[in-house]
C-alpha positions as CSV (number, residue, x, y, z in Angstrom):
1,M,52.6,-9.1,-137.8
2,R,48.9,-8.4,-139.7
3,R,47.5,-11.6,-138.0
4,P,44.1,-11.6,-137.0
5,L,45.2,-13.3,-133.4
6,T,48.4,-10.5,-133.5
7,M,46.1,-7.7,-133.9
8,V,43.1,-8.6,-131.2
9,L,46.3,-9.2,-128.8
10,V,48.0,-5.6,-129.3
11,R,44.4,-3.7,-129.0
12,L,43.9,-5.8,-125.7
13,F,46.8,-5.9,-124.1
14,A,49.4,-3.9,-125.8
15,H,46.9,-0.9,-126.6
16,S,45.5,-0.9,-122.9
17,F,49.3,-1.2,-121.2
18,Y,50.0,2.0,-123.1
19,K,46.8,4.0,-121.9
20,M,47.2,2.5,-117.7
21,H,51.1,3.5,-117.8
22,A,51.2,6.6,-119.8
23,G,51.6,9.2,-116.6
24,L,54.6,6.7,-115.7
25,L,56.5,6.4,-119.5
26,L,56.0,10.7,-119.5
27,F,57.2,11.5,-116.6
28,L,60.3,9.6,-117.0
29,F,60.5,10.7,-120.8
30,V,60.2,14.5,-119.3
31,T,62.7,13.3,-116.5
32,F,65.3,13.1,-118.7
33,V,64.8,15.3,-121.1
34,S,64.3,18.2,-118.6
35,Y,67.8,17.4,-117.1
36,A,69.6,17.5,-120.7
37,F,67.2,21.1,-121.2
38,F,69.0,22.7,-117.8
39,I,72.0,21.1,-118.7
40,N,72.4,22.9,-121.7
41,T,70.5,25.9,-120.4
42,T,72.5,26.5,-116.8
43,G,74.1,30.4,-118.7
44,E,77.6,29.7,-116.1
45,V,79.6,27.0,-117.9
46,P,82.5,28.2,-120.0
47,P,81.2,27.1,-124.0
48,D,83.9,25.3,-124.2
49,L,83.5,23.6,-121.3
50,L,79.4,22.5,-121.9
51,S,80.6,21.0,-125.0
52,Y,83.2,18.8,-123.1
53,C,80.8,18.0,-120.5
54,Q,78.0,17.3,-123.7
55,Q,80.6,15.1,-125.1
56,I,81.2,13.5,-121.3
57,I,77.7,12.7,-120.9
58,T,77.1,10.7,-124.5
59,I,79.8,9.2,-124.4
60,T,79.2,7.4,-121.0
61,L,75.2,6.0,-121.9
62,V,77.1,4.0,-124.3
63,S,80.8,2.8,-122.3
64,S,79.7,3.2,-119.0
65,P,78.6,-0.3,-117.4
66,Y,77.0,1.4,-114.5
67,I,74.6,2.9,-116.6
68,M,74.3,0.0,-118.5
69,V,73.3,-2.0,-115.1
70,L,70.9,0.8,-113.9
71,F,69.1,0.3,-117.4
72,F,68.9,-3.3,-116.9
73,I,67.5,-3.5,-113.7
74,V,65.4,-0.7,-115.0
75,C,64.2,-2.7,-117.7
76,L,63.8,-5.8,-115.6
77,I,61.2,-4.3,-113.9
78,Y,59.6,-2.2,-116.3
79,N,59.3,-5.7,-117.9
80,I,57.9,-7.6,-115.3
81,K,55.0,-4.9,-114.3
82,S,54.1,-6.0,-118.0
83,W,54.4,-9.0,-117.5
84,Q,51.9,-8.9,-114.1
85,Y,49.2,-6.5,-115.9
86,I,48.9,-9.0,-118.7
87,K,48.1,-11.9,-116.2
88,Q,45.5,-9.7,-113.9
89,Q,43.9,-9.3,-117.8
90,L,44.0,-12.0,-118.7
91,A,42.2,-13.4,-115.1
92,A,39.6,-11.3,-115.8
93,N,36.1,-12.2,-117.1
94,E,35.7,-10.2,-120.3
95,Q,39.0,-11.9,-121.4
96,Q,38.0,-15.3,-120.8
97,F,37.4,-16.0,-125.0
98,I,41.8,-15.6,-125.2
99,F,41.7,-19.4,-123.6
100,Y,39.3,-20.6,-126.3
101,S,41.1,-18.7,-129.6
102,V,44.0,-18.4,-128.6
103,N,44.5,-21.8,-127.7
104,A,43.2,-23.2,-130.8
105,M,46.4,-22.3,-132.8
106,P,49.8,-23.8,-133.2
107,T,51.9,-23.3,-130.3
108,R,54.7,-21.5,-132.8
109,R,51.8,-19.4,-134.0
110,Q,51.0,-18.2,-130.7
111,F,54.3,-17.3,-129.9
112,S,55.4,-15.2,-132.1
113,S,51.5,-13.4,-131.7
114,W,53.0,-13.3,-127.5
115,F,56.6,-11.6,-129.3
116,Y,55.1,-9.3,-131.2
117,V,53.0,-7.1,-128.5
118,Q,56.2,-7.8,-126.1
119,L,57.7,-6.3,-128.5
120,L,55.4,-3.3,-128.6
121,I,55.1,-3.0,-124.7
122,N,59.3,-2.8,-124.9
123,A,59.3,-0.2,-127.9
124,P,60.5,2.8,-125.4
125,A,63.8,0.9,-124.1
126,F,64.4,-0.6,-127.7
127,F,64.3,2.8,-129.0
128,Y,66.8,4.1,-126.3
129,A,68.6,0.6,-127.7
130,L,68.8,1.8,-130.6
131,F,69.9,5.3,-129.8
132,A,72.9,3.8,-127.8
133,V,73.8,1.9,-131.0
134,G,73.6,5.0,-132.7
135,I,76.4,6.5,-130.7
136,G,78.0,3.7,-130.5
137,L,79.2,3.6,-134.1
138,I,79.4,6.8,-133.7
139,W,82.3,6.8,-131.3
140,Q,83.4,3.4,-131.7
141,H,82.1,1.6,-128.9
142,Y,80.3,-1.5,-129.6
143,L,79.9,-3.9,-126.8
144,L,77.6,-2.3,-124.9
145,P,75.0,-1.5,-127.4
146,V,75.2,-4.7,-129.1
147,L,74.8,-6.6,-124.9
148,I,72.0,-3.9,-123.9
149,L,70.2,-5.2,-127.7
150,L,70.1,-9.2,-126.6
151,Y,69.0,-8.2,-123.3
152,L,66.1,-7.0,-124.6
153,F,65.7,-9.6,-127.3
154,L,66.2,-12.1,-124.7
155,L,63.3,-9.9,-122.3
156,T,61.1,-10.1,-125.2
157,T,61.5,-14.1,-125.3
158,G,61.5,-14.5,-122.1
159,G,57.7,-12.1,-121.6
160,A,56.1,-14.3,-124.8
161,V,57.0,-17.6,-123.0
162,I,55.6,-16.9,-120.2
163,H,52.5,-15.4,-122.0
164,V,52.1,-18.9,-123.3
165,I,52.4,-20.7,-120.9
166,R,49.7,-18.7,-119.1
167,C,47.4,-18.7,-121.7
168,N,47.8,-22.6,-121.7
169,R,47.3,-23.6,-118.0
170,V,44.2,-23.2,-115.7
171,I,43.7,-19.8,-113.4
172,D,44.0,-20.5,-109.9
173,T,41.9,-17.9,-108.3
174,S,42.2,-18.4,-105.3
175,S,45.5,-15.9,-104.1
176,P,46.8,-16.6,-100.4
177,P,47.3,-13.1,-99.0
178,S,50.6,-11.1,-99.1
179,V,53.3,-11.4,-97.0
180,L,52.8,-7.5,-95.7
181,L,49.4,-8.4,-94.8
182,R,49.6,-11.1,-93.0
183,F,52.6,-9.5,-91.0
184,T,50.7,-6.5,-90.0
185,Q,47.3,-8.2,-89.7
186,R,47.1,-6.8,-85.6
187,W,49.0,-3.6,-86.7
188,R,46.7,-0.9,-85.7
189,K,45.9,1.4,-89.3
190,P,44.9,4.8,-89.1
191,L,43.9,6.5,-92.3
192,S,46.6,8.4,-93.6
193,S,48.8,4.6,-93.9
194,L,46.4,2.7,-95.9
195,F,47.3,3.7,-99.4
196,I,50.7,3.4,-98.5
197,Y,49.6,-0.6,-97.8
198,Y,48.1,-0.2,-100.6
199,I,50.7,0.1,-102.9
200,L,54.0,-1.7,-101.2
201,D,50.6,-5.1,-100.8
202,K,49.3,-4.3,-104.9
203,K,51.3,-1.9,-106.8
204,K,54.9,-2.4,-105.8
205,I,56.4,-2.4,-109.5
206,A,54.9,1.4,-109.8
207,W,56.8,2.0,-106.0
208,L,59.4,0.4,-107.0
209,I,60.0,2.4,-110.5
210,T,59.2,5.4,-108.9
211,K,61.8,5.3,-106.3
212,A,64.3,4.0,-109.4
213,V,64.0,7.5,-110.7
214,T,64.4,9.0,-107.3
215,L,67.5,7.7,-106.7
216,V,68.7,8.3,-110.2
217,I,67.5,12.1,-109.7
218,I,69.3,11.9,-106.3
219,S,72.6,10.3,-107.8
220,S,72.9,12.7,-110.6
221,R,74.4,15.8,-110.3
222,F,71.5,18.0,-109.1
223,F,72.8,18.3,-105.6
224,H,76.7,18.1,-106.1
225,L,75.9,21.7,-107.9
226,L,73.8,22.4,-104.9
227,E,77.4,22.3,-103.1
228,E,79.3,23.9,-105.5
229,I,76.7,26.8,-105.5
230,P,75.6,26.8,-102.2
231,S,73.4,30.4,-102.9
232,D,71.8,29.0,-106.1
233,L,68.6,27.4,-104.8
234,R,67.2,27.0,-108.3
235,V,69.5,23.2,-109.1
236,A,68.4,21.9,-105.5
237,G,64.5,23.2,-106.2
238,L,64.5,21.8,-109.8
239,A,65.6,18.6,-108.7
240,M,62.9,18.4,-105.9
241,L,60.4,19.5,-108.3
242,L,61.3,16.3,-110.8
243,I,61.3,13.5,-108.0
244,V,57.5,14.6,-107.2
245,M,56.9,14.6,-110.7
246,A,57.9,11.1,-110.6
247,H,54.9,10.4,-107.9
248,A,52.2,11.6,-109.9
249,A,51.4,8.3,-111.8
250,L,51.0,6.7,-107.8
251,I,49.5,10.2,-107.1
252,F,47.1,9.4,-109.6
253,Q,46.4,5.6,-108.5
254,E,46.0,7.2,-104.3
255,Q,42.9,9.2,-106.3
256,Q,41.7,5.6,-107.6
257,F,42.5,3.7,-104.4
258,E,40.3,6.7,-102.5
259,Q,37.3,6.4,-104.9
260,Y,37.0,3.0,-105.0
261,Y,37.8,1.8,-101.6
262,L,37.5,5.4,-99.3
263,G,34.1,6.6,-101.0
264,F,32.3,6.4,-97.8
265,L,34.5,8.7,-96.2
266,R,32.8,11.7,-97.4
267,N,29.9,10.8,-95.4
268,F,32.3,10.8,-91.9
269,P,32.0,14.3,-89.6
270,Y,35.4,15.1,-90.4
271,S,36.1,18.3,-91.7
272,R,37.9,19.2,-94.8
273,E,40.9,20.3,-92.8
274,R,41.3,16.8,-91.0
275,I,40.9,15.1,-94.3
276,F,43.4,17.0,-95.7
277,G,46.5,16.9,-93.2
278,Y,45.7,13.0,-93.6
279,S,46.6,13.4,-97.2
280,L,49.5,15.1,-95.7
281,L,50.2,12.8,-93.4
282,T,49.7,10.2,-96.4
283,H,52.7,12.4,-98.8
284,V,55.0,12.4,-95.7
285,L,55.0,8.6,-95.8
286,L,55.4,8.0,-99.5
287,L,58.2,10.8,-99.7
288,L,60.0,9.7,-96.3
289,P,62.8,8.1,-97.8
290,E,63.6,11.3,-100.2
291,L,62.5,14.0,-97.3
292,S,65.3,11.7,-94.4
293,W,67.4,12.0,-97.1
294,M,66.9,15.5,-97.7
295,L,67.0,16.5,-94.1
296,L,70.6,14.7,-93.1
297,Y,72.5,15.7,-96.2
298,F,71.4,19.6,-96.5
299,K,71.7,22.5,-93.6
300,P,69.0,22.5,-91.7
301,A,67.8,26.0,-93.4
302,T,68.4,24.1,-97.2
303,G,66.8,21.0,-96.3
304,L,64.0,22.1,-94.5
305,L,62.5,24.4,-97.9
306,L,63.6,21.4,-100.0
307,V,61.1,19.4,-97.9
308,F,58.5,21.9,-97.4
309,S,59.0,22.5,-101.3
310,A,58.3,18.8,-101.9
311,L,54.8,18.7,-99.6
312,G,53.4,21.7,-101.7
313,Y,53.9,20.1,-104.9
314,I,52.5,17.2,-103.7
315,Q,49.5,18.5,-102.2
316,L,49.0,20.3,-105.6
317,L,49.0,17.2,-107.1
318,R,47.0,15.5,-104.9
319,S,44.4,18.5,-104.9
320,I,44.2,18.4,-109.1
321,C,43.3,14.6,-108.9
322,Y,39.5,15.5,-107.4
323,R,39.2,17.3,-110.8
324,Y,40.9,15.1,-113.2
325,G,41.8,12.3,-111.6
326,D,38.8,10.3,-113.6
327,N,40.5,10.2,-116.6
328,M,44.5,9.5,-117.0
329,R,44.6,11.7,-120.3
330,R,43.7,14.4,-118.8
331,Y,45.1,14.2,-115.6
332,V,48.9,14.4,-117.4
333,A,48.3,17.0,-119.5
334,V,47.4,19.3,-117.0
335,V,50.7,17.9,-114.8
336,F,52.6,18.4,-117.7
337,V,51.4,22.3,-117.9
338,L,52.2,23.0,-114.0
339,F,55.6,20.9,-114.8
340,M,56.5,23.0,-117.7
341,L,55.0,26.3,-115.3
342,M,56.5,25.9,-112.2
343,F,60.1,24.8,-113.8
344,W,60.1,28.7,-115.3
345,G,58.8,29.8,-112.1
346,I,62.0,28.0,-110.3
347,M,64.3,29.1,-113.2
348,F,63.4,32.4,-112.0
349,G,64.4,32.5,-108.6
350,G,60.4,32.2,-107.9
351,I,61.5,28.8,-105.2
352,W,60.8,31.0,-101.7
353,W,57.8,32.5,-102.6
354,M,55.8,28.8,-104.8
355,L,56.4,27.2,-101.5
356,P,54.0,28.9,-100.0
357,G,51.7,29.5,-103.0
358,S,51.6,25.8,-103.8
359,F,50.0,25.2,-100.1
360,V,47.4,27.6,-100.5
361,V,46.2,26.8,-104.3
362,A,46.3,22.5,-103.0
363,Y,44.1,23.6,-100.0
364,L,41.5,25.6,-101.9
365,L,41.8,23.3,-104.9
366,F,41.4,20.7,-102.3
367,Y,38.5,22.8,-100.4
368,R,36.8,23.5,-103.3
369,L,37.3,19.7,-105.5
370,Y,36.5,17.5,-102.3
371,F,32.7,16.8,-102.1
372,R,32.2,17.8,-105.7
373,Q,33.9,14.7,-107.1
374,G,32.5,11.5,-108.9
């Protein structure tokens, strides 16, 4: 696969896709690893029971149809996002040369090159599939791992076919307004709702992936452990932290949205306190499903603690964006360090002082950096 065409397509689309979505992929990985790490270090489960639970979790990865269906849905959403990303890149003016160079190649060569590009994009899913195959060989569960591999090859092949078809037809640049904009065009749109309209119109796949991750966290054993040990809030605190971190990529997109579309706001006679309040309302809307579930599922005191903790954590992420929101790589590194600090803070029982502390630090960063951003 070292053909010139393949190398060009990989550099233009596969590498740029990972650079654009590095934050989301990293937080999916951190969510999985942190969950496993937490299970291994609670210290409150007998060793025999802990080994049994680890064995059950491992076998479930390759024997549960529900895990397989969830994996299929996540992979489908991930692939659709990659297809849309490549479609947007092909429509860019600087990529128009592809239609003159790629189309000069035979269709079979085009397909093999695009297949390799889509295979690289699906590499994280294939790593999981190979892991499942290894576990299946050990525990003699063969059917689901084979189905996962076949499904991924089908998605990769389908993506290659879609890319070949798109490259061999003229792009229609005229696009009608979305259903959401047509339906809400007469509604009043306060400042705090603009980013929500933006992600539901332009970033639907990213929003769906984020909510799928939070659904997995909510449906895991985190919150059920809180019912068994109601006096220990560390479990729920860690779950809430993971839910907020799953939204880190969307928070980065919020900074990009503000810079490109709302840069004029800094010229308006709005105080910092008012802008900070608008930002808080935006995040209430962004986390509305999760916050509503918290208030309905838990006792009022616990639910309010989790709600305000989530808002404090996400405001802190938003304030960090004013300093590192122009570079995804630096932003991911800073957020990862912040995650580890907050993780151990919660593990040592600091959830109560982290609640006001996150709001105070978020406001101080916002107050200092809001008018200094580029």
